[in-house]
PANU-152727 format. One record per residue (C-alpha): x, y negated, z; residue number from 1; residue in three letters. Coordinates in Angstrom, 1 decimal, decimal comma. Layout:
<sites>
c1  c2  c3  n  res
X  Y  Z  NUM  ALA
...
</sites>
This chain:
<sites>
c1  c2  c3  n  res
-1,9  16,3  2,0  1  MET
-3,7  16,7  -1,3  2  ALA
-1,1  14,7  -3,3  3  VAL
1,7  17,3  -3,5  4  LEU
-0,5  20,1  -5,0  5  PRO
-1,8  17,5  -7,5  6  LEU
1,7  16,6  -8,5  7  LEU
2,5  20,2  -9,3  8  ARG
-0,8  20,7  -11,1  9  THR
-0,1  17,7  -13,3  10  ALA
3,3  19,0  -14,1  11  GLY
5,1  16,0  -12,6  12  LEU
8,7  16,1  -11,6  13  SER
9,5  16,2  -7,9  14  THR
12,9  14,6  -8,3  15  SER
13,7  11,3  -6,5  16  THR
15,1  9,4  -9,4  17  ALA
13,8  5,9  -9,6  18  THR
12,1  4,7  -12,8  19  ALA
10,7  1,3  -13,5  20  THR
8,3  0,5  -16,3  21  ALA
9,7  -2,1  -18,7  22  PRO
8,8  -5,7  -17,9  23  ARG
7,1  -7,8  -20,7  24  PRO
9,5  -9,5  -22,9  25  GLY
12,3  -7,0  -22,1  26  ARG
11,9  -4,9  -25,2  27  GLY
9,8  -2,2  -23,4  28  GLY
6,8  -2,8  -25,6  29  GLY
4,6  0,2  -26,2  30  SER
7,3  2,8  -25,6  31  ARG
6,0  5,9  -23,9  32  ARG
7,7  6,7  -20,6  33  VAL
7,8  10,3  -19,3  34  PRO
6,0  11,2  -16,1  35  SER
8,2  10,6  -13,1  36  CYS
8,3  10,4  -9,4  37  LYS
9,6  7,2  -7,9  38  CYS
10,9  6,6  -4,4  39  ARG
9,9  3,4  -2,8  40  ALA
12,0  1,6  -0,2  41  ALA
11,3  2,0  3,4  42  GLY
11,8  5,4  5,0  43  GLY
12,6  3,7  8,2  44  ASP
10,5  3,4  11,3  45  GLY
10,3  7,2  11,6  46  GLY
8,1  7,5  8,4  47  ARG
9,2  9,1  5,2  48  PRO
9,5  6,8  2,2  49  ALA
6,5  6,1  -0,1  50  ILE
6,7  8,2  -3,3  51  THR
5,0  7,4  -6,5  52  VAL
4,3  9,7  -9,4  53  ALA
3,2  8,7  -12,9  54  GLY
3,7  5,8  -15,2  55  ASP
1,6  3,8  -14,5  56  PRO
1,3  5,0  -10,9  57  PRO
-1,2  7,8  -10,5  58  THR
-0,4  9,8  -7,4  59  PHE
1,0  8,1  -4,2  60  VAL
2,3  9,8  -1,1  61  SER
2,4  7,3  1,7  62  ALA
2,8  9,3  5,0  63  PRO
1,5  7,7  8,1  64  GLY
0,7  4,4  6,3  65  ARG
-2,3  2,2  7,0  66  ARG
-4,2  1,6  3,8  67  ILE
-6,2  -1,5  3,1  68  VAL
-8,6  -1,7  0,1  69  ALA
-9,8  -5,0  -1,3  70  VAL
-12,6  -5,4  -3,8  71  GLY
-13,2  -7,6  -6,8  72  ASP
-11,5  -11,0  -6,6  73  LEU
-12,7  -12,7  -9,8  74  HIS
-10,2  -15,6  -10,0  75  GLY
-10,8  -17,0  -6,5  76  ASP
-7,4  -17,5  -4,9  77  LEU
-8,8  -19,1  -1,8  78  TYR
-11,0  -16,1  -1,0  79  GLN
-8,2  -13,7  -1,9  80  THR
-5,9  -15,4  0,6  81  ARG
-8,6  -15,3  3,2  82  ALA
-9,2  -11,6  2,8  83  ALA
-5,5  -10,8  3,0  84  LEU
-4,9  -13,0  6,0  85  VAL
-7,8  -11,4  7,8  86  MET
-6,3  -8,0  7,0  87  ALA
-3,0  -9,1  8,5  88  GLY
-1,2  -8,8  5,2  89  LEU
-0,5  -12,4  4,4  90  LEU
0,9  -15,4  6,3  91  SER
-1,8  -17,8  7,3  92  SER
0,3  -20,8  6,4  93  GLU
-1,3  -22,7  3,6  94  SER
1,8  -23,0  1,5  95  ASP
3,3  -19,7  2,3  96  GLY
2,8  -16,4  0,5  97  HIS
4,7  -14,2  2,9  98  VAL
3,9  -10,5  3,3  99  TRP
3,1  -9,7  7,0  100  THR
1,7  -6,2  6,5  101  GLY
4,9  -4,3  7,2  102  GLY
4,5  -0,7  5,9  103  GLN
0,8  -1,1  5,0  104  THR
-0,3  0,0  1,6  105  VAL
-2,7  -2,5  -0,1  106  LEU
-4,9  -1,4  -3,0  107  VAL
-6,9  -3,9  -5,0  108  GLN
-9,6  -2,1  -7,1  109  VAL
-9,8  -4,3  -10,1  110  GLY
-11,7  -7,3  -11,6  111  ASP
-9,1  -10,0  -10,7  112  ILE
-10,1  -11,7  -14,0  113  LEU
-13,1  -13,8  -15,1  114  ASP
-15,6  -16,0  -13,2  115  ARG
-12,9  -17,9  -11,3  116  GLY
-10,1  -20,3  -12,3  117  GLU
-6,9  -18,9  -10,6  118  ASP
-6,6  -15,5  -12,2  119  GLU
-2,9  -15,7  -13,1  120  ILE
-2,1  -17,1  -9,6  121  ALA
-3,7  -14,0  -8,0  122  ILE
-1,8  -11,6  -10,3  123  LEU
1,3  -13,5  -9,4  124  SER
0,5  -13,3  -5,7  125  LEU
0,0  -9,6  -5,7  126  LEU
3,2  -9,0  -7,7  127  SER
5,2  -11,2  -5,3  128  SER
3,7  -9,4  -2,3  129  LEU
4,5  -6,0  -3,8  130  ASN
8,2  -7,0  -4,0  131  VAL
8,2  -8,1  -0,4  132  GLN
6,1  -5,1  0,8  133  ALA
8,5  -2,6  -0,8  134  LYS
11,4  -4,1  1,2  135  SER
9,6  -3,4  4,4  136  GLN
8,4  0,1  3,5  137  GLY
4,9  -0,9  2,3  138  GLY
3,4  -1,3  -1,2  139  ALA
0,8  -3,2  -3,2  140  VAL
-1,1  -1,4  -5,9  141  PHE
-3,6  -2,8  -8,4  142  GLN
-6,3  -0,9  -10,3  143  VAL
-7,6  -2,2  -13,6  144  ASN
-11,3  -2,9  -13,9  145  GLY
-13,7  -3,6  -16,7  146  ASN
-12,9  -7,3  -16,8  147  HIS
-9,2  -6,5  -17,3  148  GLU
-9,9  -4,2  -20,3  149  THR
-12,4  -6,8  -21,7  150  MET
-9,9  -9,5  -21,8  151  ASN
-7,3  -7,3  -23,5  152  VAL
-10,0  -6,6  -26,1  153  GLU
-10,4  -10,4  -26,5  154  GLY
-13,8  -10,5  -24,8  155  ASP
-13,7  -13,9  -23,1  156  PHE
-17,5  -14,3  -22,4  157  ARG
-17,0  -14,5  -18,6  158  TYR
-13,9  -16,7  -18,5  159  VAL
-14,2  -19,8  -16,3  160  ASP
-13,3  -23,0  -18,1  161  PRO
-10,6  -23,6  -15,5  162  GLY
-9,0  -20,3  -16,4  163  SER
-8,4  -21,4  -20,0  164  PHE
-6,7  -24,5  -18,5  165  ASP
-4,6  -22,2  -16,2  166  GLU
-3,4  -20,3  -19,3  167  CYS
-2,4  -23,5  -21,0  168  ILE
-0,5  -24,7  -17,8  169  SER
1,1  -21,4  -17,3  170  PHE
2,5  -21,3  -20,8  171  LEU
3,9  -24,8  -20,3  172  GLU
5,5  -23,7  -17,0  173  TYR
6,9  -20,6  -18,8  174  LEU
8,5  -22,9  -21,3  175  ASP
9,9  -25,0  -18,4  176  GLU
11,5  -21,7  -17,1  177  CYS
13,2  -21,3  -20,5  178  ASP
11,0  -18,3  -21,2  179  GLY
12,2  -16,3  -18,2  180  ASN
9,1  -14,2  -17,6  181  TRP
10,0  -12,7  -14,3  182  ASP
10,8  -16,0  -12,7  183  ASP
7,8  -17,8  -14,1  184  ALA
5,3  -15,0  -13,3  185  PHE
6,4  -14,2  -9,8  186  LEU
6,7  -17,9  -8,8  187  ASN
3,5  -19,1  -10,5  188  TRP
1,4  -18,7  -7,3  189  VAL
3,8  -21,0  -5,5  190  ASN
3,8  -23,8  -8,2  191  VAL
0,3  -23,5  -9,6  192  SER
-1,2  -25,8  -6,9  193  LYS
1,4  -28,5  -7,8  194  ARG
0,6  -28,1  -11,5  195  TRP
-3,1  -28,3  -10,9  196  ASN
-2,5  -31,7  -9,2  197  LYS
-0,3  -33,0  -12,0  198  GLU
-2,5  -31,6  -14,7  199  TYR
-6,1  -31,4  -13,3  200  PRO
-8,3  -28,6  -14,7  201  LYS
-11,1  -29,7  -16,9  202  SER
-14,6  -30,0  -15,6  203  PRO
-17,2  -27,8  -17,3  204  ASN
-18,4  -30,7  -19,3  205  GLY
-15,1  -30,8  -21,2  206  ASP
-15,9  -27,3  -22,6  207  TRP
-19,0  -28,3  -24,4  208  ARG
-19,4  -26,7  -27,9  209  PRO
-18,4  -30,0  -29,6  210  TRP
-15,1  -30,3  -27,9  211  ASN
-13,6  -28,0  -30,5  212  PHE
-9,9  -28,9  -30,1  213  VAL
-9,9  -28,4  -26,4  214  LYS
-11,6  -25,0  -26,6  215  LYS
-9,3  -23,8  -29,4  216  GLN
-6,2  -24,7  -27,4  217  LYS
-7,5  -22,8  -24,4  218  GLY
-8,6  -19,8  -26,4  219  ILE
-5,3  -19,7  -28,3  220  ALA
-3,3  -19,8  -25,0  221  ALA
-5,4  -17,0  -23,4  222  ARG
-5,2  -14,9  -26,5  223  THR
-1,5  -15,1  -26,7  224  SER
-1,2  -13,9  -23,0  225  LEU
-3,8  -11,2  -22,9  226  PHE
-3,8  -9,7  -26,4  227  LYS
-2,5  -6,2  -26,8  228  ARG
1,2  -6,4  -26,4  229  GLY
1,0  -9,9  -24,9  230  GLY
2,9  -10,6  -21,6  231  PRO
-0,1  -10,4  -19,3  232  LEU
-1,6  -7,4  -21,1  233  ALA
1,8  -5,7  -20,5  234  CYS
1,6  -6,7  -16,8  235  GLU
-1,9  -5,1  -16,6  236  LEU
-0,5  -2,1  -18,4  237  ALA
1,7  -1,4  -15,4  238  ARG
-1,4  -0,6  -13,3  239  HIS
-3,7  2,5  -13,6  240  PRO
-7,5  2,8  -13,9  241  VAL
-7,4  5,6  -11,2  242  VAL
-5,0  5,8  -8,3  243  LEU
-4,8  8,5  -5,7  244  ILE
-3,2  7,5  -2,4  245  VAL
-2,7  10,4  0,0  246  ASN
-6,2  12,0  0,0  247  ASP
-8,1  9,0  -1,2  248  TRP
-9,2  8,1  -4,8  249  ILE
-9,3  4,4  -5,8  250  PHE
-10,9  3,2  -9,0  251  CYS
-13,1  0,3  -10,2  252  HIS
-16,4  1,9  -11,2  253  GLY
-16,2  5,6  -10,3  254  GLY
-14,4  8,8  -11,0  255  LEU
-16,5  11,8  -12,3  256  HIS
-15,8  15,5  -12,8  257  PRO
-15,4  15,1  -16,6  258  HIS
-12,8  12,4  -16,0  259  HIS
-10,8  14,8  -13,8  260  VAL
-11,1  17,5  -16,5  261  GLU
-9,9  15,2  -19,1  262  TYR
-6,9  14,3  -17,0  263  GLY
-6,4  11,4  -14,6  264  ILE
-2,7  10,8  -15,6  265  GLU
-3,7  11,1  -19,2  266  ARG
-6,4  8,4  -18,9  267  MET
-3,9  6,1  -17,1  268  ASN
-1,3  6,6  -19,8  269  LYS
-3,7  6,1  -22,7  270  GLU
-5,1  2,8  -21,3  271  VAL
-1,5  1,6  -20,5  272  SER
-0,3  2,4  -24,0  273  VAL
-3,3  0,8  -25,6  274  TRP
-2,7  -2,4  -23,6  275  MET
1,0  -2,5  -24,5  276  LYS
0,4  -1,8  -28,2  277  GLY
0,5  -4,6  -30,7  278  SER
-2,6  -4,6  -32,9  279  SER
-0,6  -6,3  -35,7  280  ALA
2,3  -3,8  -35,7  281  ASN
1,8  -0,7  -33,6  282  ARG
3,1  2,8  -33,9  283  ASP
0,7  4,5  -31,4  284  ASP
-2,5  4,3  -33,5  285  ASN
-4,4  4,6  -30,3  286  LEU
-7,9  3,1  -30,1  287  ASP
-9,3  1,9  -26,8  288  ILE
-9,7  5,0  -24,6  289  PRO
-13,4  5,5  -24,5  290  PHE
-13,7  7,8  -21,5  291  ILE
-11,9  5,3  -19,3  292  ALA
-13,1  2,0  -20,5  293  THR
-16,3  2,3  -22,5  294  ARG
-19,8  3,6  -21,7  295  GLY
-22,0  3,6  -18,7  296  TYR
-20,2  6,6  -17,2  297  ASP
-16,6  5,5  -17,9  298  SER
-14,2  5,0  -15,1  299  VAL
-14,3  1,2  -15,1  300  VAL
-18,0  0,8  -15,9  301  TRP
-19,8  3,5  -13,9  302  SER
-22,3  2,3  -11,2  303  ARG
-23,4  5,8  -10,3  304  LEU
-22,0  5,5  -6,7  305  TYR
-22,3  1,8  -6,1  306  SER
-25,9  0,7  -7,0  307  GLN
-28,3  -0,2  -4,3  308  ASP
-30,1  2,8  -2,9  309  PRO
-33,4  0,8  -3,0  310  MET
-33,0  0,6  -6,8  311  GLU
-32,4  4,3  -7,2  312  MET
-34,8  7,1  -7,7  313  THR
-34,7  10,0  -5,3  314  CYS
-33,3  12,2  -8,0  315  ARG
-30,5  9,8  -9,0  316  SER
-29,6  9,2  -5,3  317  TRP
-29,2  13,0  -4,8  318  LYS
-27,3  13,3  -8,1  319  LEU
-24,8  10,6  -7,1  320  SER
-24,0  12,5  -3,9  321  SER
-23,6  15,8  -5,8  322  VAL
-21,3  14,3  -8,4  323  VAL
-19,2  12,6  -5,8  324  ALA
-18,8  15,9  -3,9  325  GLU
-17,8  17,7  -7,1  326  GLN
-15,3  15,0  -8,0  327  THR
-13,6  15,0  -4,6  328  LEU
-13,5  18,8  -4,6  329  LYS
-11,9  18,8  -8,1  330  ALA
-9,2  16,4  -7,0  331  VAL
-8,8  17,7  -3,5  332  GLY
-9,6  14,3  -2,0  333  ALA
-11,4  13,3  1,2  334  LYS
-13,0  10,1  -0,1  335  GLY
-13,3  7,6  -2,9  336  MET
-13,2  3,8  -2,9  337  VAL
-14,8  1,8  -5,7  338  VAL
-15,6  -1,8  -6,6  339  GLY
-17,6  -3,2  -9,6  340  HIS
-21,0  -3,7  -8,0  341  THR
-21,4  -6,5  -5,4  342  PRO
-22,8  -5,2  -2,1  343  GLN
-25,2  -7,7  -0,6  344  THR
-24,9  -6,0  2,8  345  ARG
-21,1  -5,9  2,8  346  GLY
-18,6  -3,1  2,5  347  VAL
-20,5  0,2  3,1  348  ASN
-20,4  3,9  2,3  349  CYS
-22,8  5,9  0,1  350  LYS
-23,2  9,4  -1,2  351  CYS
-23,4  10,9  2,3  352  ASP
-20,2  9,1  3,4  353  GLY
-18,1  10,2  0,5  354  LYS
-17,8  6,9  -1,4  355  VAL
-17,0  3,5  0,0  356  TRP
-18,0  0,4  -1,9  357  CYS
-15,8  -2,6  -1,3  358  VAL
-16,9  -5,3  -3,8  359  ASP
-18,7  -7,9  -1,6  360  VAL
-18,9  -10,6  -4,3  361  GLY
-16,5  -12,8  -2,4  362  MET
-15,5  -15,0  -5,4  363  SER
-17,3  -18,4  -5,7  364  TYR
-18,1  -17,2  -9,3  365  GLY
-20,2  -14,3  -7,9  366  VAL
-21,9  -14,4  -4,5  367  LEU
-19,3  -16,5  -2,6  368  TYR
-19,8  -14,1  0,4  369  SER
-17,5  -13,8  3,4  370  ARG
-14,4  -11,6  2,7  371  PRO
-14,5  -8,0  3,9  372  GLU
-12,0  -5,2  3,4  373  VAL
-11,8  -1,5  4,1  374  LEU
-9,0  -0,2  6,4  375  GLU
-8,1  3,5  6,4  376  ILE
-5,9  4,8  9,2  377  VAL
-5,4  8,5  9,7  378  ASN
-8,2  9,1  7,2  379  ASP
-10,6  7,1  9,3  380  ARG
-12,2  4,2  7,4  381  PRO
-13,5  1,1  9,0  382  ARG
-14,7  -2,3  7,8  383  VAL
-12,8  -5,4  8,6  384  LEU
-14,6  -8,7  8,6  385  LYS
-14,0  -12,0  10,3  386  LYS
-17,4  -12,5  11,9  387  TRP
-19,8  -10,0  13,3  388  LYS
-23,3  -11,6  13,3  389  ASP
-25,0  -8,5  14,4  390  SER
-24,4  -4,8  14,9  391  TYR
-25,9  -3,5  11,7  392  ASP
-25,8  0,2  10,7  393  GLU
-22,3  0,0  9,2  394  MET
-20,8  -1,8  12,1  395  GLU
-22,1  0,9  14,4  396  VAL
-20,5  3,5  12,2  397  LEU
-17,2  1,7  12,7  398  ASP
-17,2  2,6  16,4  399  TYR
-18,3  6,2  16,1  400  LEU
</sites>
């Protein structure tokens, strides 16, 4: 396994003391937490327990676990549920949000926000499933993408009108829960459907420029939740921009050699501290981490590995493969999984099989394509999809 050498290289403790990042509203704020190794529940079934190093999680050792990677969700709860049910991770009952994945490790590679209207419900669902998965020896991890960092910056250009309404409704529900964040956040996915019926979301017409009062209320609600130090920004701060599970790298855009040289755990910490900081009264004096969140070659924005080969020159196609190989060698990993760029031909591998692209544009706000996920068992990846219309190249590769 490549994880243990990485832990030692990063200088992380190999103790088994459990450490939990502070929840929003619990006084944890922007406090720096030392690197640690956390032991997850579930060493039963003949498998050692999952161990997690870093805060936010950076290195995960999950011996013998099935890994499922899900791409960009963009606020579409219906398609999110469909993907998880198809992967055997979620109960198919319409009103149930029950983890059925046992000891599986689920990794969502970012861009839960924007373009759809059920963003908080999806964040709530994944957090709830993580609690359930841990009790069975599994785990759920999220990776922040460019749309997460954009919203913490206050960039709401791609927010669906219904999501502004969801922010308003969620704050009202939080008040109904007497401000108990944990209860409100974890249960929101179960009550949001009822709240949507009682307080229907606005049609797009209600968000015309002249409906100033309506827009201002929605923007104020969203800003209070996602601003630096806000409760949802602190939830996002619990997740990394790069996660390594066993011998696989998971990130939104792509990891490059200069990111590895800078330090994977360092990037994760800097983005987390930035998200948890309060712009009005902060003691970290940390600007947005450029190497992770800004620029065409940053971790959350890079499309070097995920663009369509038909749109690439021969030189850039060869370069992407070389860079991927150098990155994997630097980390000691066997493969990389990325999202960010919708793949019109479904989940597929690029860079001579080194990088798997799992964003299929499943949200109704993107391509509304059929859900597909990547399953990794014993380091062997294969694509899971509900229908097989034909045996295309990738489907043949699944059976080799």
